[in-house]
N, C-alpha and C positions, 0 to 999 in steps of 0.2 A: 186293408189300405188305410185306417189312421195310424197303425204304428209305424208303417212305412214314414207317412207323414212326417210324424215326431222324430222319426231318427232322422233325415232328410233336416229339420231347422236343428238337429243337437249335431250336426258335421257343419251344416254353416255358421252355425253360433263358435264353434272354434276357431281360435286364431290361426292364421296361416302359419304353418314352417316355413323357416328358411331353407337355402338349400342346401343339400347332403345333413339336414337334420335328422331325417329317419333315419332306423334302423338299415343296415345291408341287406339283411333279407327281405325286407317290405320294399326295397327299391330295386333289388333284381327281379322279384315278381310283379313289380309294378300294383302293389296294394297299396289300402290308404296306411297310413300310421300313425300314431297320437305322440310317438317322440318317447313316452313314458319309460321311465330309471326303476330298475336294471332291465326290464322287460317291456315290450310295449304290448299292448291288447290284442294286436292280432295276433302276433307270436305266441302269445299265453295260450289263446284260442286254439290255433292249430296245434298247440303240442299237447291242451287236454284232451282235444279230439285224435292224438294220435296214440297216446298213454289207456283211452279208454277202448281201446281194442288191445286182445292181448299180442304180446311179441310173437314171433315164431319160432321155431326151435333154433338156438344158435344164436338170438341177436337179442340185444339189449335195449330198452326204448332210454331214450337222453334224461338225466336225471333233473334238468331245467328246460326251459325255453331256448332254442337254440337263436337269439337276439343281440345280434354287434353292433355296436355303434363307431363310428369313425373316431378315432383320438381327439382330444381339446387340443389347440395351438399350445405350444410349450407343454404339455403333458403326455407323456409315452402312456402305451396301453399296459394294462396290469397283467402281468404274467399268469398263467394257470399253475401257480405254486404256492404251497400254504407261506403264512408269516414265518415262519420257524428256518424254513427252505431260504427263503428270499432273505433273512439277515444274515444268512450263512454264506449265502452266496455273497452278498455285501462285503462281508468280511475277507473274504477269500480276494476278490477285487480290490480292498485298500491294501492290502498286503503283499501283492504283487505289484501294486503301485508304488508303494514305499521300497522294494527291491529294486525295481526301477530307476526311483531317485536315486538310492545309494549307488548301483552301479554307473549310474552317471555323473555322478560326484567321484568317486574312485577313478572313471575315465578322462574327465577333466582338471584335475587336481595338479597335473603336472603341465599346463595349459597356461602362461603366466596374462594372457588375455583375460581370460574367462575369471580368475582367480583377483584381479585386479577390479574388473567391474563389480564381482560382489564385496570389494573392500570399499567400494567408493558407492554401491547402491546396495547396501545389506537388505535394505525393504523390497527391492524391487521385485523378488519373488513372490512377494503380494500383491504386486499391483495386478489386473485382469491384462490379456490377451491384446486388448486394445485399447489405448488412452483416450478413446473418445466412449467408451461404454458410459454406461447410465451412470447418473448420479445419485441414486437412490440407496448405495452403500448394498446392495444385493451382490452374490458373487457369479461370476462368468459363468454363461452354460456351458455344459458338458461336464467330464468328470473333472475335480481338481487336479488330479496329479497331471493330465493332458495340459489345462493351462500353464502350469507350473514348470514343464518342461519347454511347454512353449517362450516361456518369459525368459527361463533360461538362454534357449538361443537368440533369443533378440536380444540380450546383454551382452553376447557374446559377438553379435553383430555388430552392437554400439561401441563397444572397445575398441573394434578395429580401426575406425577414425581418431581415436585418440591420439596419433600425431598431432593434430591440429586444435588441441586443448590446453589452454593456460592454465594453471593450479595456482590459486592463492595459497601464502604463505601461511601457513597454520600457525605461525609466531605472532603474528598479527591478531590474532583472537584468542587471548587469554581464556576467556571461555568456553575457547572448543576442547571437549572431550576425547581422546583418540576410543572410537569406536571400532570394536573389530568383529569379525563376521561370527553372528552369535546364532545366523539361520541355520539348525539344523531343519532336518525333514520332518523328526516330529514336533518342534516347536512351530513349525509352520502351519502344518495340518490341526495342530491344537488352536490356533489363532481363527483360521477359516472355520471349522466347527465350535468356537466358543460367540460366534455372533460378529468378529472383531470385522473394521470394513478393511476390506482386502486391499484399499488404494490408498491407505495411510500405512507411513512407518510403521515399525513392530515396535510394539509398546515403551520399551526403553528407548531405543531412539528418537521416537515423539515425544518421549520426556525431554529427553536433552535438547531439542529443536525450542520446545515451549519454554525450558530454561532459558537456553541462549535469547530467545525473545522478549522475555520478561528482563532480561538483565543489558541488552544491549539497544534495543529499539527506540528510536527516543520519541513514537507516536502513538504507535497503537493500543500497547500494555493502559493506557490510561481509562480505557473504557470498560476493562476487565478487572473483576474483585479478585486478584491475585489469590489468597490464599484458599477460597471455595472453589476457584477453579481447579489449581491443582489439588486438593481434597476430591472433586467430582472428577478428575481423569483417572483417579486409580480405582473408581468403581467398574462394576460389569459393565462392558461395552452396550447392553439392550437396556443397564438400568435409565429410566427419564431422566435423571439428573446427570449424567453422562454429556460432555462437553458435545455440542452439535458439531458433526463432520465438517460444515463448512467453514467454522471458526477454525477449525484445528487446520484443514487446507491451506487457511489463510496465514497461519501462523507460518506452516512449513514454509512457503514463499517467502514471507518476509525474513524468517529468520536467516533463510539460506544465504543473506547478504553478508550474514557474521561466522559461515562454518567455511570449512574449504572444500565446497563444493567447485567440480570443474567447470569453467566459463569458456564457451568454444565463442572464436571469432569471426562473424558472419563475413560475406562477400564485402559485403557494402562498410566495413570496419566497426558495426555493432557488436555488442556483447550479447550473448544466450546463455541464460544457467537452464539447462535441460530440467534437473530437479525443480526450479522454483516454476519454470513454465508450465509442469506437468499440474502443480498443484495450483496453479494460476487458474489451469484452464477448468480444474475440478470445481474451484469455487465459483467459477462462474457458470455452469451448470445447474450448481445451488441455487442461484441467481435465477436464471432460466426458470428454474423449475417454480421457484416461488413467485415469478413474477405471472405466470400460468395459474397458479393452484392458489397460493396465499399462504400455500402451508411454514409452518415455523418462521412467521415474517421477519420476527425481531431478531432473532437470532440470525438469520440470513443477512438482515441490515447490518447487524454488526461485523459479520462476515466481510461483508461491502465497504465497510468504511478502512479494514485492514486489508483488503487489497489495494482500494485506491490510495490509502499511503504508501504502498509498496510501489505501485504504477508511479507516484510523484520522486520515491525515491530513485525509480529507473528513469525518471525524466521522460515519460512515456507520456505527452502531452495530449494527445487525440484521445486517449482512454482516460487521462486526467479531469480533462475538461466533461467528457460525458458523465462519468462518474460523477463527479461533482453536483451536476443536475439531477443524475438519476437518486441519489441518496438522498437529496434535500426532498425531493418530491415525495417519495416513498416516505419520508418520516415524518411530512406535514399529516398524509391521513392517519398516521397512527397517534396524533393528535400529542408529539412530544412536545410542539410547540408553546402548549397551555402549561399553565401554573400548575406545579406538581405533575406533571406531562402526563395531565388525565383533564378531560373533560366532563365535568357532571351535567351540563344541558347540554343535550342533543342525544337522547334517549331514542328519537325515532329516525336517526341517522343509521344507514346499514351496520349490519355486526363485522363488519372487517374492522372496525378499530381495537386497539389492544383494550382488555380489561383494567382496571383498578391495579395499581399495583400493590403487590402482596405483602412486602414488607420492605424495612429501610433498605437492603440490599439492592433489592427489584428497583426502588425508587431514584435510587442514587446512581446506578448503572444506567437507568432511562436518561437522566439528566446528563452524563457524562457523554453517550452516545450522541444526545442530541448535542451537545457543545463540540466536542470531535467534528462533526459534520459542518456546522456554522465555522470553524476553524478553516478547516480544507477549505468550503467555499470563498471564506476570506483571502486565504494563502494565494489560491491558482489566481485571483484574479489581479494581482501584482499591480493595483494601480490604476487599471485601465478597461478590466473588463465587469460588466453590469454583475450584479450579485443573482444567486438565482432565489434567495429572499430576503426581502427585504427589511432592516433594523426593527424598524416599526413593528412586525409581525411575530417577534420574538417577545414571547410573555415568560418563558420557562426562568425561573429563577438561577442563581447562578450554585454550580454544585458547591458541595463542601471540600474541607481540606482532605490531600490525600491519606494523611495519617487517620484522621477519622474514619474516612470510608473503611480501608484496609481493617481497622480494628471493631469496625462496626458499629461504632458509639454513637448511640441515639444522639443526637442533636436536633434544636429546631431549624426549619430550614433556613437557606442564606437569605437574609432581607433586601439582598441588592437584585435587580436586575437592569434590564438596559433602557427601562423607562426611568430608572432611579437617577435625579439630577445630579448628584456629584458623584456619578461611579467610577470616573479616571481620578480623581483626587482627594475619595475616601475611602480608605481601606481599613475594613474592620479586623482588626487582632485575631477575634476567633474564625473568622471567613476569610484568612488571608495565607497563601503560601505562593509557589515559584509559578506553578501551574495557574493559579485563578491569576494573577499576575500577568501570567502571558495571555488568557484569554480576553483580558483588557487591552493588553496592548496589541494584540490581534484585531479586536475591535477596533479600535483606535485607528490603526491600517485601513480597516474597512470603511471610515468616515470618509478618510482621503479619498479612496476611490469611489465614495459615493457624490463627492463634491466634484471630483474632475469629469466622472461621466456625465452628472447633471449639467455640469456646466457648459460641457462642449456638445451635449445632444442635438441641442439646436441652436446651436453657434452659426453663423454664415462661414467663419473662417476659422483656422486654428489659434490657440493664444498667441499673442505678440511680446517679444520678450521686452519692448520698449513702453507695453503697458504697465500701471501699477495694481497688483492684483490685490491690494488691501482697500480696494474701493468695490471690491464686489462683496454682495451680500453674504456674511457667514464666515468669510476668510480671516478676519483680524482674529475671530475667536478660536477658530481652528487653527492658526498658525501658533498663538499664545499654548494653545493644547497640547500640540505636539513638539514644539519647539524647548517648552520648556517646563510646564505644569502638571504633566505625566510624571516626568523623571523628579522633579523637584519634590513633588509631594508623597512619593514611596514611602512604606513607613523605616525608619532609620537602619534598621539591621539590612534592609534591601537594599537601600540607596547608595549605602557604604560599600557594601560587597557586591561584585559585579560576575560573583558565581565562578570565579576562577582563585584557585590555590594550588598549592604544589607540597602540601603536608604529607608524607607516606600515609599517615593514620586516617586521612579522609576515606572515607566510602571509595568516594570520586572527587577526580582532583577539579573536576569542572560539573555545577549545577546548571546543564544545558537549560533549562527554563530560563533560568535567571539570568542569563548569560544574554541569551536572546531579546528578553525585556529592556536588557540595557540598550540592544544593537536595534531593534526594530523602532523605537521612536525616530531615529536619525534616517533609514530608509523611507518613512513616511515623510521626512521633513523634505529628503530630496524630491520624492516623488510629486510634493505639493508643489515643490518651488523649482523645480528643473524648467518649465517650460517657461518661464520668466528670468533665468540666470542668463545676462547679459555680461560678458567681461569686457567689453568696451565702454561702458558707461559706467563712472564710479562715483558715489558708491551705489551699491543696486542691495539692497535689502536680500531680496532672493539670490544672490551669487554669493552674500556672508553667509547664509542661511546654508547652502549647498554645500560651498565650502566647506564649514564648520561640520557640519556631518558627515563628510565624507573622511574628514580627518579622525573625527570620533570612531567611526569604523575601522579604521587604520589603524589607530590607538590599541583598539580592542583586541584586534589581532594581534599586535606586538606583544601585549599582555598573554594572551593566550599561548603563544608560541614560545614565553618564558617557560612554560611549565611541560612537563612530558606527556601531555594528552595526547592523544591520536586523536585530529581534528575530525577524522570521519566518524567521529562519535556523536557530533553534534548535528541539532536539527537539519534538514536538507535546506529550510526557506535561509539558513545561513548564507549558502551561496547566492541567492537574490538578496541578499543586504551586499556583498563584495561586489556584484555586477553592479549595482546601482550606484556604489559607492567609485567603482574605477569609470563609470560612464562620467561623473563630475570629472576624474584626474584625466580623465580623453579631454575635454572639453578645455580644460586648463592648461595642458599639454600644447594644443592646437594655439593657444594665444600666446604661449612664449615661444612657439615656431614663428608665428607672425610677426613679435616685436624683435625677434632676433636675441631673445635669452637663452643663450646656449646650457650657461651654468644649472641656473633653476629647470630649465625642460628636461636637463638630465636628471636631475632629481626627482621630478615628477615623473620620468620613464620606471625609475626605480621603483618608485610606490606605484605603479601600473603593475609592475611585473610580480612584486609580491602578491597584491589581490591574483594576478593570473596564477601564478603557484599555489596559490592557496586553492583554487577552483580547482588544478587539476589535482592536486593531491587528494582532494576529499573525492574529484573522480577515479580513485583509484579503486574505490569502494564503492561507490555512487555514482553511475554517469550521468547523474546532472550536472556535476561539476565540471566535467569536460565540456558539456552540452553548453552551459553558458561562457566558458571559456572560449568556444568556437564562435558564439555569438557575439561577445568582447572583439573578438579578431574582425569581425564584419564591421564594427565601429571604428577598428582601429585604421583601416586603410587609407586614409587620407592620411592622417598625422606619419603614417609610415612611410608612404611616398612623398610629403613635402621635408621631412626634417633631414637635419645636416647631419646627426649622429650616424656613424660607420654602421654599428649592429644595436640599435635602440631595442630590440626585443631581447640581447643581451646584458641591457643596464642592468647592475641589480644594487638594492638596498639593504644591507646585513639587519639582523635582527640585534635583539638585546646582546652584549657580550657573554653572558651567563646564560644562553639560551643552550637548550638540551642539545638542538640540532640546527645546520645552519640552514636557510632558506634554500639557496641554490647550489645544486653539487652536480658533480660532471656525470654522475649515474642517475640523476634525477630529470634528465629531459624525459618527459612524458607528454606528447602533443598528442590530441585527439587524432582520430584516423580521418581519414577524407569520406565524406557521404555520410557522418553521423547527422543524424536530426536535433535540431535544438529549438529553443522555447520564443515564439517570438512574444517576446512583452511588448504590450504596447504603450507606445511614449509620443503624444502629438509632437512634440517637441524635437525627436531623436530622427537624424537622418536615415536614410530607407537604409535596410538590414540585408546585405546582399554577402550572403559567405560563400558563394561559389567560389570566389577569390580567395587565395591564403595569400598571407602576409609573406614577404620577398625570405624572411628567415623560419625557421619551422624548431627553436630548439631553444632553450632557456640556459644561462650560464652567468654565473657570478662574476659581474664587473670589478677587477681591483684598479681600475683607472680612476675611481671614484672615493672621496674623502667619506666615511661612513659619517651620516650625519646620527645626531640622537634622537629616538623616536617622540620624546615628550617635549622636549624643548629645541627643537632646530631653527636651524635659517631657514624660514619657509618664505614663499610667496605670499604677500597679505593684499586683501584687496583694495587697502587705504594706502599701499604703497605700490602704486602702478607702473611706476618707472622705475623700479627695480633697483631701490637704494640698497638693499641688503641689509635691512634693519634685522635685529633679533625680535622674533615674534615668537610668543608662547600661547597654545591653546586657550589658555585663561584669560588672553586678552581677546578673545573673538566671542565675547558675549552680547550678543547686541539685542535690543526690544525696538520692537517697531512704534 
């Protein structure tokens, strides 16, 4: 009895088994099982009892207990073969798969759609069977050959719809290399078995996209250390220093804008790049995984920033605002907003924060990641949306110069941060380059946004055109900083150089950052003064400020058009600057229509159309251009209805006579399709945006009936001459002070 009681206690103390965890023999005979591996205790006892009795003649006892378990999910039962036999069977299976792939390749070599698909997607054989597979980088289930053949059939199906596809001209991308079909079956299998992520393009094609990304993208490469990144890309895929797959997917999505990938036109008129969408979805999967686990959080945050800038270039506004808020909220718990991107006081906090930077490169990468997040947050606010993080909470010092970062030249941290009193007027020589000035210009624009939001947040009514804004607290100081002090205090080499040159020996004809440094303050001026622009009351300082800023933006475009630069290489925020200048010109044009001045009205129509065409030209590569132009059409509906011009949208203004290309041409009519979404730019003084109705004219052409005015010193309407005396006015005559 005591022995039985002890056994009963032992059984009761044993943890209960889950369903189907017991072996099959015990379940079949309804015996108790302890689920021990490889054989449970019950089966071992029965086997020992069996072999204790001599076997009958002609019968042999089993060499081990007959204890079999159900297979674990995802794992097959081990076959009853020895290891050498198993290896031989696997080698035979691989050989058969190779033969099948070769036969498939020979059978389809004469089929043009498949060859065309392979030329367009040489990496497609490396994709898993489903685009929604896990982002962990693991291979698809099943044999490799089966999934490869499945993907080949999928590409053949996709290519049958190529009649609805438009292709970019390879000549527009000088960096684009001719990528042949380098995907042989042996190379594919070698990549898979070597640990290469099958969701990525093959290594050579991936290196090409990375090279295009660093050469062409004006936004994303800031946060990556190019020399070490390219070196890490040549490491083994399983090396800990190999670039994170999330970053590589985001780079592929961004670089696709500069390659000759096919772009499908959707029924609503929008464009869809299958290659970019695939890699953007993969980046999203890594972001979702990190949100749940926190794994590789800093690398995934960098990938999130790259993807956010890609969405901005594509004009995908809902995703832009979501990502702007998401990445700032993620960066704050990482403590990137602290000096040195790390907080020494807070050891009691959870362990989710980043450790201290391990070296100079790590520290500077964190700084640049943080500031690119803040720049993105300021840019997408465009003067009327509240920021995700207040300027007072930015403790991180400004980054170092780009040349010092790439050369990994050890230097003391930048002594300037956002609490530095004269940060917008003092620029230290050792800590100043175009990118640092761009950060300051964008932050200056952010101060205008903060002023507008906080002034109107609790105001009972919208700002009135008849009120004097200079009586508002802080307006005079902000006006002086935006309208003159910032640009006038730039270092001499940056103040006189607008970033535009046409010297053939130069690496790039335009310094995109420096060009934007000279443009953003004018856009900020319009944003600050536009609510108080009043063309019926003269003189009005806000009106003078807006008109001067709009013409400065137009003059900067004329200067740019005199070079051979492709304007699609500019920072995408340039389209917002063009839009703001056009908004002012639309109001000026309405004033001329009301007073009946057809001559100067025609000139303003030409300037509006110049800016419209600039947006459309930019839209050939980035949809943000066409969407901003479509938004402008919504503002122009009233003046199109009121004007006496027969074809106002065809009134042209020529560029410099020595320009490399005319602005308007017969083949240059590129209007946006119906139904394309646009950005609802907030402006409390702008008329309602209703883009459903299109203007009566839907094409742009050069108007030869208008005398060509000179762009720098032309016969322009001056607010000091409201009655239209036609006096010659130069831009230099429009310098006013409050």
